[in-house]
N, CA, C, O and the ligand as a Tripos MOL2 file, in Angstrom:
@<TRIPOS>MOLECULE
protein
  285   283    72     0     0
PROTEIN
NO_CHARGES

@<TRIPOS>ATOM
      1 N          40.7690  270.8270  -30.8180 N.3       1 MET1
      2 CA         41.3340  271.4430  -32.0430 C.3       1 MET1
      3 C          42.7190  270.8590  -32.3170 C.2       1 MET1
      4 O          43.5920  270.8900  -31.4490 O.2       1 MET1
      5 N          42.9120  270.3450  -33.4840 N.am      2 PRO2
      6 CA         44.2560  269.8500  -33.8060 C.3       2 PRO2
      7 C          45.2250  271.0050  -33.9880 C.2       2 PRO2
      8 O          44.8620  272.0840  -34.4560 O.2       2 PRO2
      9 N          46.4460  270.7490  -33.6100 N.am      3 LYS3
     10 CA         47.4780  271.7630  -33.8010 C.3       3 LYS3
     11 C          47.9060  271.7630  -35.2570 C.2       3 LYS3
     12 O          48.1770  270.7090  -35.8330 O.2       3 LYS3
     13 N          47.9630  272.9030  -35.8280 N.am      4 SER4
     14 CA         48.4540  272.9670  -37.2030 C.3       4 SER4
     15 C          49.8660  273.5080  -37.1940 C.2       4 SER4
     16 O          50.1920  274.4750  -36.5060 O.2       4 SER4
     17 N          50.6690  272.8620  -37.9640 N.am      5 ARG5
     18 CA         52.0700  273.2410  -38.0400 C.3       5 ARG5
     19 C          52.2520  274.1090  -39.2770 C.2       5 ARG5
     20 O          52.5580  273.6150  -40.3620 O.2       5 ARG5
     21 N          52.0660  275.3630  -39.1000 N.am      6 THR6
     22 CA         52.1020  276.2650  -40.2430 C.3       6 THR6
     23 C          53.4120  277.0240  -40.2770 C.2       6 THR6
     24 O          53.8440  277.6120  -39.2850 O.2       6 THR6
     25 N          54.0130  276.9960  -41.4130 N.am      7 LYS7
     26 CA         55.2790  277.7080  -41.5820 C.3       7 LYS7
     27 C          55.0360  279.1430  -41.9880 C.2       7 LYS7
     28 O          54.0530  279.4580  -42.6580 O.2       7 LYS7
     29 N          55.9450  280.0070  -41.5750 N.am      8 GLN8
     30 CA         55.8840  281.3740  -42.0750 C.3       8 GLN8
     31 C          56.6810  281.4490  -43.3570 C.2       8 GLN8
     32 O          57.7500  280.8520  -43.4890 O.2       8 GLN8
     33 N          56.1430  282.1840  -44.2810 N.am      9 ASN9
     34 CA         56.8230  282.3240  -45.5580 C.3       9 ASN9
     35 C          57.1620  283.7860  -45.7960 C.2       9 ASN9
     36 O          56.2880  284.6450  -45.9060 O.2       9 ASN9
     37 N          58.4650  284.0360  -45.8710 N.am     10 ASN10
     38 CA         58.9410  285.3900  -46.0970 C.3      10 ASN10
     39 C          59.4930  285.5260  -47.5000 C.2      10 ASN10
     40 O          60.0710  284.5920  -48.0570 O.2      10 ASN10
     41 N          59.3040  286.7000  -48.0540 N.am     11 CYS11
     42 CA         59.8230  286.9960  -49.3870 C.3      11 CYS11
     43 C          61.3390  286.8430  -49.4100 C.2      11 CYS11
     44 O          62.0290  287.4110  -48.5640 O.2      11 CYS11
     45 N          61.8660  286.0800  -50.3740 N.am     12 PRO12
     46 CA         63.3230  285.9200  -50.4410 C.3      12 PRO12
     47 C          64.0410  287.1970  -50.8890 C.2      12 PRO12
     48 O          65.2510  287.3300  -50.7100 O.2      12 PRO12
     49 N          63.2960  288.1210  -51.4650 N.am     13 GLU13
     50 CA         63.9080  289.3610  -51.9540 C.3      13 GLU13
     51 C          64.0030  290.4140  -50.8580 C.2      13 GLU13
     52 O          65.0640  290.9970  -50.6360 O.2      13 GLU13
     53 N          62.8910  290.6520  -50.1780 N.am     14 CYS14
     54 CA         62.8560  291.7660  -49.2250 C.3      14 CYS14
     55 C          62.4630  291.3430  -47.8140 C.2      14 CYS14
     56 O          62.4730  292.1710  -46.9040 O.2      14 CYS14
     57 N          62.1210  290.0860  -47.6150 N.am     15 GLY15
     58 CA         61.8570  289.6030  -46.2590 C.3      15 GLY15
     59 C          60.4590  289.8620  -45.7260 C.2      15 GLY15
     60 O          60.1730  289.5620  -44.5670 O.2      15 GLY15
     61 N          59.5820  290.4180  -46.5600 N.am     16 THR16
     62 CA         58.2100  290.6700  -46.1170 C.3      16 THR16
     63 C          57.4850  289.3470  -45.8620 C.2      16 THR16
     64 O          57.5640  288.4180  -46.6660 O.2      16 THR16
     65 N          56.7790  289.2750  -44.7360 N.am     17 LEU17
     66 CA         56.0000  288.0780  -44.4390 C.3      17 LEU17
     67 C          54.7510  288.0570  -45.3100 C.2      17 LEU17
     68 O          53.9450  288.9870  -45.2900 O.2      17 LEU17
     69 N          54.6070  286.9810  -46.0730 N.am     18 VAL18
     70 CA         53.4330  286.8200  -46.9260 C.3      18 VAL18
     71 C          52.5590  285.7460  -46.3050 C.2      18 VAL18
     72 O          52.9440  284.5790  -46.2320 O.2      18 VAL18
     73 N          51.3750  286.1520  -45.8580 N.am     19 LYS19
     74 CA         50.5450  285.2260  -45.0830 C.3      19 LYS19
     75 C          49.7780  284.2310  -45.9400 C.2      19 LYS19
     76 O          49.7580  283.0360  -45.6450 O.2      19 LYS19
     77 N          49.1500  284.7220  -46.9930 N.am     20 GLU20
     78 CA         48.2510  283.8570  -47.7560 C.3      20 GLU20
     79 C          48.8340  283.5140  -49.1220 C.2      20 GLU20
     80 O          49.1830  284.4080  -49.8920 O.2      20 GLU20
     81 N          48.9400  282.2290  -49.4220 N.am     21 PRO21
     82 CA         49.3410  281.8500  -50.7730 C.3      21 PRO21
     83 C          48.1890  282.0940  -51.7510 C.2      21 PRO21
     84 O          47.0220  281.9610  -51.3830 O.2      21 PRO21
     85 N          48.5140  282.4480  -52.9810 N.am     22 TYR22
     86 CA         47.4390  282.6340  -53.9690 C.3      22 TYR22
     87 C          47.0890  281.3240  -54.6500 C.2      22 TYR22
     88 O          46.0850  281.2190  -55.3540 O.2      22 TYR22
     89 N          47.9340  280.3270  -54.4270 N.am     23 LYS23
     90 CA         47.6560  279.0230  -55.0240 C.3      23 LYS23
     91 C          48.2840  277.9650  -54.1260 C.2      23 LYS23
     92 O          49.3990  278.1490  -53.6370 O.2      23 LYS23
     93 N          47.5820  276.8650  -53.9060 N.am     24 THR24
     94 CA         48.1570  275.7790  -53.1140 C.3      24 THR24
     95 C          47.9470  274.4510  -53.8240 C.2      24 THR24
     96 O          47.0360  274.2920  -54.6370 O.2      24 THR24
     97 N          48.8040  273.5140  -53.4980 N.am     25 TRP25
     98 CA         48.6030  272.1590  -53.9990 C.3      25 TRP25
     99 C          49.2320  271.1830  -53.0050 C.2      25 TRP25
    100 O          50.0830  271.5460  -52.1930 O.2      25 TRP25
    101 N          48.7840  269.9460  -53.0980 N.am     26 GLU26
    102 CA         49.2540  268.9250  -52.1680 C.3      26 GLU26
    103 C          50.2210  267.9880  -52.8490 C.2      26 GLU26
    104 O          50.0740  267.6520  -54.0240 O.2      26 GLU26
    105 N          51.2190  267.5720  -52.0810 N.am     27 LEU27
    106 CA         52.1420  266.5630  -52.5680 C.3      27 LEU27
    107 C          52.0940  265.4030  -51.5760 C.2      27 LEU27
    108 O          52.4440  265.5460  -50.4050 O.2      27 LEU27
    109 N          51.6520  264.2590  -52.0770 N.am     28 VAL28
    110 CA         51.5240  263.0920  -51.2060 C.3      28 VAL28
    111 C          52.7550  262.2180  -51.3810 C.2      28 VAL28
    112 O          53.1170  261.8530  -52.5000 O.2      28 VAL28
    113 N          53.3950  261.8850  -50.2640 N.am     29 ALA29
    114 CA         54.5800  261.0280  -50.3160 C.3      29 ALA29
    115 C          54.1950  259.6590  -50.8760 C.2      29 ALA29
    116 O          53.1790  259.0910  -50.4770 O.2      29 ALA29
    117 N          54.9970  259.1310  -51.7930 N.am     30 PRO30
    118 CA         54.6430  257.8500  -52.4290 C.3      30 PRO30
    119 C          54.7760  256.6520  -51.4940 C.2      30 PRO30
    120 O          54.1770  255.6050  -51.7390 O.2      30 PRO30
    121 N          55.5630  256.7990  -50.4160 N.am     31 PHE31
    122 CA         55.7560  255.6770  -49.5010 C.3      31 PHE31
    123 C          55.4620  256.1140  -48.0660 C.2      31 PHE31
    124 O          55.7400  257.2520  -47.6870 O.2      31 PHE31
    125 N          54.8990  255.2080  -47.2760 N.am     32 PRO32
    126 CA         54.6570  255.5340  -45.8650 C.3      32 PRO32
    127 C          55.9540  255.5130  -45.0570 C.2      32 PRO32
    128 O          56.9410  254.9030  -45.4680 O.2      32 PRO32
    129 N          55.9410  256.1860  -43.9030 N.am     33 ASP33
    130 CA         57.1140  256.1500  -43.0330 C.3      33 ASP33
    131 C          57.0800  254.8910  -42.1710 C.2      33 ASP33
    132 O          56.2700  253.9920  -42.3990 O.2      33 ASP33
    133 N          57.9770  254.8370  -41.1670 N.am     34 LYS34
    134 CA         58.0970  253.6250  -40.3360 C.3      34 LYS34
    135 C          56.8060  253.2810  -39.6090 C.2      34 LYS34
    136 O          56.5170  252.1140  -39.3440 O.2      34 LYS34
    137 N          56.0340  254.3200  -39.2900 N.am     35 LYS35
    138 CA         54.7770  254.0810  -38.5810 C.3      35 LYS35
    139 C          53.5990  253.9370  -39.5340 C.2      35 LYS35
    140 O          52.4420  254.0560  -39.1320 O.2      35 LYS35
    141 N          53.9070  253.6810  -40.8000 N.am     36 MET36
    142 CA         52.8930  253.4680  -41.8250 C.3      36 MET36
    143 C          51.9840  254.6920  -42.0160 C.2      36 MET36
    144 O          50.7840  254.5760  -42.2650 O.2      36 MET36
    145 N          52.5940  255.8330  -41.8930 N.am     37 ARG37
    146 CA         51.8380  257.0550  -42.1270 C.3      37 ARG37
    147 C          52.3240  257.7020  -43.4120 C.2      37 ARG37
    148 O          53.5050  257.6590  -43.7560 O.2      37 ARG37
    149 N          51.3840  258.2920  -44.0950 N.am     38 ILE38
    150 CA         51.7060  258.9940  -45.3270 C.3      38 ILE38
    151 C          51.8160  260.4900  -45.0240 C.2      38 ILE38
    152 O          50.9250  261.0820  -44.4150 O.2      38 ILE38
    153 N          52.9030  261.0720  -45.4530 N.am     39 THR39
    154 CA         53.0720  262.5050  -45.2450 C.3      39 THR39
    155 C          52.5100  263.2720  -46.4370 C.2      39 THR39
    156 O          52.8500  263.0090  -47.5900 O.2      39 THR39
    157 N          51.6540  264.2130  -46.1270 N.am     40 VAL40
    158 CA         51.1010  265.0720  -47.1580 C.3      40 VAL40
    159 C          51.6490  266.4820  -46.9250 C.2      40 VAL40
    160 O          51.4600  267.0650  -45.8570 O.2      40 VAL40
    161 N          52.3140  267.0030  -47.9130 N.am     41 THR41
    162 CA         52.8500  268.3500  -47.8000 C.3      41 THR41
    163 C          52.0190  269.2770  -48.6690 C.2      41 THR41
    164 O          51.7620  268.9970  -49.8400 O.2      41 THR41
    165 N          51.6060  270.3800  -48.0770 N.am     42 ILE42
    166 CA         50.8470  271.3640  -48.8430 C.3      42 ILE42
    167 C          51.7770  272.5160  -49.1960 C.2      42 ILE42
    168 O          52.2950  273.2140  -48.3250 O.2      42 ILE42
    169 N          51.9720  272.6930  -50.4940 N.am     43 PHE43
    170 CA         52.8090  273.7690  -50.9920 C.3      43 PHE43
    171 C          51.9340  274.9470  -51.4070 C.2      43 PHE43
    172 O          50.7520  274.7900  -51.7110 O.2      43 PHE43
    173 N          52.5250  276.0910  -51.4120 N.am     44 GLY44
    174 CA         51.7960  277.2670  -51.8670 C.3      44 GLY44
    175 C          52.6750  278.1570  -52.7130 C.2      44 GLY44
    176 O          53.8980  278.1780  -52.5680 O.2      44 GLY44
    177 N          52.0220  278.9030  -53.6120 N.am     45 MET45
    178 CA         52.7110  279.9480  -54.3540 C.3      45 MET45
    179 C          52.3460  281.2690  -53.6810 C.2      45 MET45
    180 O          51.1730  281.5630  -53.4500 O.2      45 MET45
    181 N          53.3590  282.0440  -53.3780 N.am     46 PHE46
    182 CA         53.1560  283.3080  -52.6870 C.3      46 PHE46
    183 C          53.5840  284.4590  -53.5880 C.2      46 PHE46
    184 O          54.4870  284.3320  -54.4150 O.2      46 PHE46
    185 N          52.9050  285.5830  -53.3980 N.am     47 GLU47
    186 CA         53.3170  286.7860  -54.1190 C.3      47 GLU47
    187 C          53.5360  287.8830  -53.0930 C.2      47 GLU47
    188 O          52.6370  288.2080  -52.3170 O.2      47 GLU47
    189 N          54.7110  288.4410  -53.0930 N.am     48 CYS48
    190 CA         55.0640  289.4780  -52.1220 C.3      48 CYS48
    191 C          54.2850  290.7620  -52.4170 C.2      48 CYS48
    192 O          54.3080  291.2490  -53.5480 O.2      48 CYS48
    193 N          53.5920  291.3170  -51.4070 N.am     49 PRO49
    194 CA         52.8430  292.5570  -51.6350 C.3      49 PRO49
    195 C          53.7450  293.7740  -51.7490 C.2      49 PRO49
    196 O          53.3160  294.8180  -52.2410 O.2      49 PRO49
    197 N          54.9840  293.6540  -51.3020 N.am     50 SER50
    198 CA         55.8940  294.8010  -51.3370 C.3      50 SER50
    199 C          56.6200  294.9290  -52.6710 C.2      50 SER50
    200 O          56.6580  296.0050  -53.2690 O.2      50 SER50
    201 N          57.2010  293.8070  -53.1370 N.am     51 CYS51
    202 CA         58.0360  293.9040  -54.3380 C.3      51 CYS51
    203 C          57.5020  293.0650  -55.4960 C.2      51 CYS51
    204 O          58.0420  293.1320  -56.6000 O.2      51 CYS51
    205 N          56.4530  292.2770  -55.2670 N.am     52 GLY52
    206 CA         55.8610  291.5230  -56.3550 C.3      52 GLY52
    207 C          56.5370  290.2100  -56.6680 C.2      52 GLY52
    208 O          56.1340  289.5060  -57.5940 O.2      52 GLY52
    209 N          57.5610  289.8710  -55.9030 N.am     53 LYS53
    210 CA         58.2740  288.6170  -56.1230 C.3      53 LYS53
    211 C          57.3600  287.4290  -55.8620 C.2      53 LYS53
    212 O          56.6300  287.3980  -54.8720 O.2      53 LYS53
    213 N          57.4090  286.4590  -56.7570 N.am     54 LYS54
    214 CA         56.6340  285.2380  -56.5670 C.3      54 LYS54
    215 C          57.5720  284.1260  -56.1390 C.2      54 LYS54
    216 O          58.6460  283.9510  -56.7150 O.2      54 LYS54
    217 N          57.1660  283.3790  -55.1330 N.am     55 PHE55
    218 CA         58.0150  282.2970  -54.6610 C.3      55 PHE55
    219 C          57.1690  281.1610  -54.1110 C.2      55 PHE55
    220 O          55.9940  281.3300  -53.7840 O.2      55 PHE55
    221 N          57.7960  280.0140  -54.0210 N.am     56 ARG56
    222 CA         57.1170  278.8170  -53.5590 C.3      56 ARG56
    223 C          57.4830  278.5600  -52.1060 C.2      56 ARG56
    224 O          58.6160  278.8090  -51.6950 O.2      56 ARG56
    225 N          56.5440  278.0710  -51.3390 N.am     57 GLY57
    226 CA         56.8400  277.7550  -49.9440 C.3      57 GLY57
    227 C          55.9740  276.6170  -49.4540 C.2      57 GLY57
    228 O          54.9980  276.2300  -50.0960 O.2      57 GLY57
    229 N          56.3540  276.0830  -48.2880 N.am     58 VAL58
    230 CA         55.5530  275.0320  -47.6660 C.3      58 VAL58
    231 C          54.5040  275.6830  -46.7860 C.2      58 VAL58
    232 O          54.8300  276.4760  -45.9030 O.2      58 VAL58
    233 N          53.2530  275.3530  -47.0240 N.am     59 VAL59
    234 CA         52.1630  275.9120  -46.2150 C.3      59 VAL59
    235 C          51.9930  275.1050  -44.9420 C.2      59 VAL59
    236 O          51.9870  275.6640  -43.8450 O.2      59 VAL59
    237 N          51.8570  273.8030  -45.0800 N.am     60 SER60
    238 CA         51.7640  272.9450  -43.9000 C.3      60 SER60
    239 C          52.0130  271.4980  -44.2860 C.2      60 SER60
    240 O          52.0360  271.1280  -45.4600 O.2      60 SER60
    241 N          52.1980  270.6990  -43.2500 N.am     61 LYS61
    242 CA         52.4130  269.2710  -43.4730 C.3      61 LYS61
    243 C          51.4320  268.5020  -42.6230 C.2      61 LYS61
    244 O          51.1120  268.9070  -41.5050 O.2      61 LYS61
    245 N          50.9560  267.3960  -43.1500 N.am     62 ALA62
    246 CA         50.0410  266.5610  -42.3830 C.3      62 ALA62
    247 C          50.4730  265.1140  -42.5510 C.2      62 ALA62
    248 O          51.0030  264.7240  -43.5910 O.2      62 ALA62
    249 N          50.2360  264.3230  -41.5050 N.am     63 LYS63
    250 CA         50.5410  262.8960  -41.6260 C.3      63 LYS63
    251 C          49.2360  262.1260  -41.5270 C.2      63 LYS63
    252 O          48.4580  262.3000  -40.5890 O.2      63 LYS63
    253 N          49.0190  261.2830  -42.5030 N.am     64 LEU64
    254 CA         47.8130  260.4800  -42.5280 C.3      64 LEU64
    255 C          48.1760  259.0580  -42.1100 C.2      64 LEU64
    256 O          49.0420  258.4200  -42.7080 O.2      64 LEU64
    257 N          47.5050  258.5850  -41.0850 N.am     65 GLY65
    258 CA         47.7790  257.2290  -40.6220 C.3      65 GLY65
    259 C          46.5160  256.5180  -40.2300 C.2      65 GLY65
    260 O          45.4040  257.0060  -40.4360 O.2      65 GLY65
    261 N          46.7160  255.3330  -39.6490 N.am     66 SER66
    262 CA         45.5580  254.5280  -39.2590 C.3      66 SER66
    263 C          44.7620  255.1760  -38.1320 C.2      66 SER66
    264 O          43.5800  254.8860  -37.9460 O.2      66 SER66
    265 N          45.4250  256.0620  -37.3790 N.am     67 GLU67
    266 CA         44.7250  256.7160  -36.2810 C.3      67 GLU67
    267 C          44.1040  258.0420  -36.6950 C.2      67 GLU67
    268 O          43.6380  258.8100  -35.8530 O.2      67 GLU67
    269 N          44.1010  258.2960  -37.9610 N.am     68 GLY68
    270 CA         43.4880  259.5360  -38.4450 C.3      68 GLY68
    271 C          44.5420  260.5450  -38.8580 C.2      68 GLY68
    272 O          45.7110  260.2130  -39.0500 O.2      68 GLY68
    273 N          44.1140  261.7370  -38.9840 N.am     69 ILE69
    274 CA         44.9990  262.7920  -39.4620 C.3      69 ILE69
    275 C          45.7220  263.4370  -38.2880 C.2      69 ILE69
    276 O          45.1140  263.8660  -37.3070 O.2      69 ILE69
    277 N          47.0180  263.4880  -38.4240 N.am     70 GLU70
    278 CA         47.8210  264.1400  -37.4010 C.3      70 GLU70
    279 C          48.4540  265.3710  -38.0070 C.2      70 GLU70
    280 O          49.2460  265.2830  -38.9450 O.2      70 GLU70
    281 N          48.0980  266.5200  -37.4610 N.am     71 LEU71
    282 CA         48.6230  267.7600  -38.0340 C.3      71 LEU71
    283 C          49.7940  268.2780  -37.2190 C.2      71 LEU71
    284 O          50.3660  269.3170  -37.5530 O.2      71 LEU71
    285 ZN         59.3580  291.1260  -51.4840 Zn       72 ZN72
@<TRIPOS>BOND
     1     1     2 1
     2     2     3 1
     3     3     4 2
     4     3     5 am
     5     5     6 1
     6     6     7 1
     7     7     8 2
     8     7     9 am
     9     9    10 1
    10    10    11 1
    11    11    12 2
    12    11    13 am
    13    13    14 1
    14    14    15 1
    15    15    16 2
    16    15    17 am
    17    17    18 1
    18    18    19 1
    19    19    20 2
    20    19    21 am
    21    21    22 1
    22    22    23 1
    23    23    24 2
    24    23    25 am
    25    25    26 1
    26    26    27 1
    27    27    28 2
    28    27    29 am
    29    29    30 1
    30    30    31 1
    31    31    32 2
    32    31    33 am
    33    33    34 1
    34    34    35 1
    35    35    36 2
    36    35    37 am
    37    37    38 1
    38    38    39 1
    39    39    40 2
    40    39    41 am
    41    41    42 1
    42    42    43 1
    43    43    44 2
    44    43    45 am
    45    45    46 1
    46    46    47 1
    47    47    48 2
    48    47    49 am
    49    49    50 1
    50    50    51 1
    51    51    52 2
    52    51    53 am
    53    53    54 1
    54    54    55 1
    55    55    56 2
    56    55    57 am
    57    57    58 1
    58    58    59 1
    59    59    60 2
    60    59    61 am
    61    61    62 1
    62    62    63 1
    63    63    64 2
    64    63    65 am
    65    65    66 1
    66    66    67 1
    67    67    68 2
    68    67    69 am
    69    69    70 1
    70    70    71 1
    71    71    72 2
    72    71    73 am
    73    73    74 1
    74    74    75 1
    75    75    76 2
    76    75    77 am
    77    77    78 1
    78    78    79 1
    79    79    80 2
    80    79    81 am
    81    81    82 1
    82    82    83 1
    83    83    84 2
    84    83    85 am
    85    85    86 1
    86    86    87 1
    87    87    88 2
    88    87    89 am
    89    89    90 1
    90    90    91 1
    91    91    92 2
    92    91    93 am
    93    93    94 1
    94    94    95 1
    95    95    96 2
    96    95    97 am
    97    97    98 1
    98    98    99 1
    99    99   100 2
   100    99   101 am
   101   101   102 1
   102   102   103 1
   103   103   104 2
   104   103   105 am
   105   105   106 1
   106   106   107 1
   107   107   108 2
   108   107   109 am
   109   109   110 1
   110   110   111 1
   111   111   112 2
   112   111   113 am
   113   113   114 1
   114   114   115 1
   115   115   116 2
   116   115   117 am
   117   117   118 1
   118   118   119 1
   119   119   120 2
   120   119   121 am
   121   121   122 1
   122   122   123 1
   123   123   124 2
   124   123   125 am
   125   125   126 1
   126   126   127 1
   127   127   128 2
   128   127   129 am
   129   129   130 1
   130   130   131 1
   131   131   132 2
   132   131   133 am
   133   133   134 1
   134   134   135 1
   135   135   136 2
   136   135   137 am
   137   137   138 1
   138   138   139 1
   139   139   140 2
   140   139   141 am
   141   141   142 1
   142   142   143 1
   143   143   144 2
   144   143   145 am
   145   145   146 1
   146   146   147 1
   147   147   148 2
   148   147   149 am
   149   149   150 1
   150   150   151 1
   151   151   152 2
   152   151   153 am
   153   153   154 1
   154   154   155 1
   155   155   156 2
   156   155   157 am
   157   157   158 1
   158   158   159 1
   159   159   160 2
   160   159   161 am
   161   161   162 1
   162   162   163 1
   163   163   164 2
   164   163   165 am
   165   165   166 1
   166   166   167 1
   167   167   168 2
   168   167   169 am
   169   169   170 1
   170   170   171 1
   171   171   172 2
   172   171   173 am
   173   173   174 1
   174   174   175 1
   175   175   176 2
   176   175   177 am
   177   177   178 1
   178   178   179 1
   179   179   180 2
   180   179   181 am
   181   181   182 1
   182   182   183 1
   183   183   184 2
   184   183   185 am
   185   185   186 1
   186   186   187 1
   187   187   188 2
   188   187   189 am
   189   189   190 1
   190   190   191 1
   191   191   192 2
   192   191   193 am
   193   193   194 1
   194   194   195 1
   195   195   196 2
   196   195   197 am
   197   197   198 1
   198   198   199 1
   199   199   200 2
   200   199   201 am
   201   201   202 1
   202   202   203 1
   203   203   204 2
   204   203   205 am
   205   205   206 1
   206   206   207 1
   207   207   208 2
   208   207   209 am
   209   209   210 1
   210   210   211 1
   211   211   212 2
   212   211   213 am
   213   213   214 1
   214   214   215 1
   215   215   216 2
   216   215   217 am
   217   217   218 1
   218   218   219 1
   219   219   220 2
   220   219   221 am
   221   221   222 1
   222   222   223 1
   223   223   224 2
   224   223   225 am
   225   225   226 1
   226   226   227 1
   227   227   228 2
   228   227   229 am
   229   229   230 1
   230   230   231 1
   231   231   232 2
   232   231   233 am
   233   233   234 1
   234   234   235 1
   235   235   236 2
   236   235   237 am
   237   237   238 1
   238   238   239 1
   239   239   240 2
   240   239   241 am
   241   241   242 1
   242   242   243 1
   243   243   244 2
   244   243   245 am
   245   245   246 1
   246   246   247 1
   247   247   248 2
   248   247   249 am
   249   249   250 1
   250   250   251 1
   251   251   252 2
   252   251   253 am
   253   253   254 1
   254   254   255 1
   255   255   256 2
   256   255   257 am
   257   257   258 1
   258   258   259 1
   259   259   260 2
   260   259   261 am
   261   261   262 1
   262   262   263 1
   263   263   264 2
   264   263   265 am
   265   265   266 1
   266   266   267 1
   267   267   268 2
   268   267   269 am
   269   269   270 1
   270   270   271 1
   271   271   272 2
   272   271   273 am
   273   273   274 1
   274   274   275 1
   275   275   276 2
   276   275   277 am
   277   277   278 1
   278   278   279 1
   279   279   280 2
   280   279   281 am
   281   281   282 1
   282   282   283 1
   283   283   284 2
@<TRIPOS>SUBSTRUCTURE
     1 MET1         2 RESIDUE 1 A MET
     2 PRO2         6 RESIDUE 1 A PRO
     3 LYS3        10 RESIDUE 1 A LYS
     4 SER4        14 RESIDUE 1 A SER
     5 ARG5        18 RESIDUE 1 A ARG
     6 THR6        22 RESIDUE 1 A THR
     7 LYS7        26 RESIDUE 1 A LYS
     8 GLN8        30 RESIDUE 1 A GLN
     9 ASN9        34 RESIDUE 1 A ASN
    10 ASN10       38 RESIDUE 1 A ASN
    11 CYS11       42 RESIDUE 1 A CYS
    12 PRO12       46 RESIDUE 1 A PRO
    13 GLU13       50 RESIDUE 1 A GLU
    14 CYS14       54 RESIDUE 1 A CYS
    15 GLY15       58 RESIDUE 1 A GLY
    16 THR16       62 RESIDUE 1 A THR
    17 LEU17       66 RESIDUE 1 A LEU
    18 VAL18       70 RESIDUE 1 A VAL
    19 LYS19       74 RESIDUE 1 A LYS
    20 GLU20       78 RESIDUE 1 A GLU
    21 PRO21       82 RESIDUE 1 A PRO
    22 TYR22       86 RESIDUE 1 A TYR
    23 LYS23       90 RESIDUE 1 A LYS
    24 THR24       94 RESIDUE 1 A THR
    25 TRP25       98 RESIDUE 1 A TRP
    26 GLU26      102 RESIDUE 1 A GLU
    27 LEU27      106 RESIDUE 1 A LEU
    28 VAL28      110 RESIDUE 1 A VAL
    29 ALA29      114 RESIDUE 1 A ALA
    30 PRO30      118 RESIDUE 1 A PRO
    31 PHE31      122 RESIDUE 1 A PHE
    32 PRO32      126 RESIDUE 1 A PRO
    33 ASP33      130 RESIDUE 1 A ASP
    34 LYS34      134 RESIDUE 1 A LYS
    35 LYS35      138 RESIDUE 1 A LYS
    36 MET36      142 RESIDUE 1 A MET
    37 ARG37      146 RESIDUE 1 A ARG
    38 ILE38      150 RESIDUE 1 A ILE
    39 THR39      154 RESIDUE 1 A THR
    40 VAL40      158 RESIDUE 1 A VAL
    41 THR41      162 RESIDUE 1 A THR
    42 ILE42      166 RESIDUE 1 A ILE
    43 PHE43      170 RESIDUE 1 A PHE
    44 GLY44      174 RESIDUE 1 A GLY
    45 MET45      178 RESIDUE 1 A MET
    46 PHE46      182 RESIDUE 1 A PHE
    47 GLU47      186 RESIDUE 1 A GLU
    48 CYS48      190 RESIDUE 1 A CYS
    49 PRO49      194 RESIDUE 1 A PRO
    50 SER50      198 RESIDUE 1 A SER
    51 CYS51      202 RESIDUE 1 A CYS
    52 GLY52      206 RESIDUE 1 A GLY
    53 LYS53      210 RESIDUE 1 A LYS
    54 LYS54      214 RESIDUE 1 A LYS
    55 PHE55      218 RESIDUE 1 A PHE
    56 ARG56      222 RESIDUE 1 A ARG
    57 GLY57      226 RESIDUE 1 A GLY
    58 VAL58      230 RESIDUE 1 A VAL
    59 VAL59      234 RESIDUE 1 A VAL
    60 SER60      238 RESIDUE 1 A SER
    61 LYS61      242 RESIDUE 1 A LYS
    62 ALA62      246 RESIDUE 1 A ALA
    63 LYS63      250 RESIDUE 1 A LYS
    64 LEU64      254 RESIDUE 1 A LEU
    65 GLY65      258 RESIDUE 1 A GLY
    66 SER66      262 RESIDUE 1 A SER
    67 GLU67      266 RESIDUE 1 A GLU
    68 GLY68      270 RESIDUE 1 A GLY
    69 ILE69      274 RESIDUE 1 A ILE
    70 GLU70      278 RESIDUE 1 A GLU
    71 LEU71      282 RESIDUE 1 A LEU
    72 ZN72       285 GROUP 0 **** ****
């Protein structure tokens, strides 16, 4: 099982941990890093169940390289 590097996303208003984003999208880096890997960042939109605040956060990051996907 690959390790996933998942960030916790807390509401900026009240600090409630919001586990699931209601919407996600990927942002692919336009240039590879020194090891010729492309970083893919998955962003999410979160909605706080306590106060209703909507905010953006990083869901996870992945690096795509010649050796496959590194999470
Ligand atoms: Zn909140």
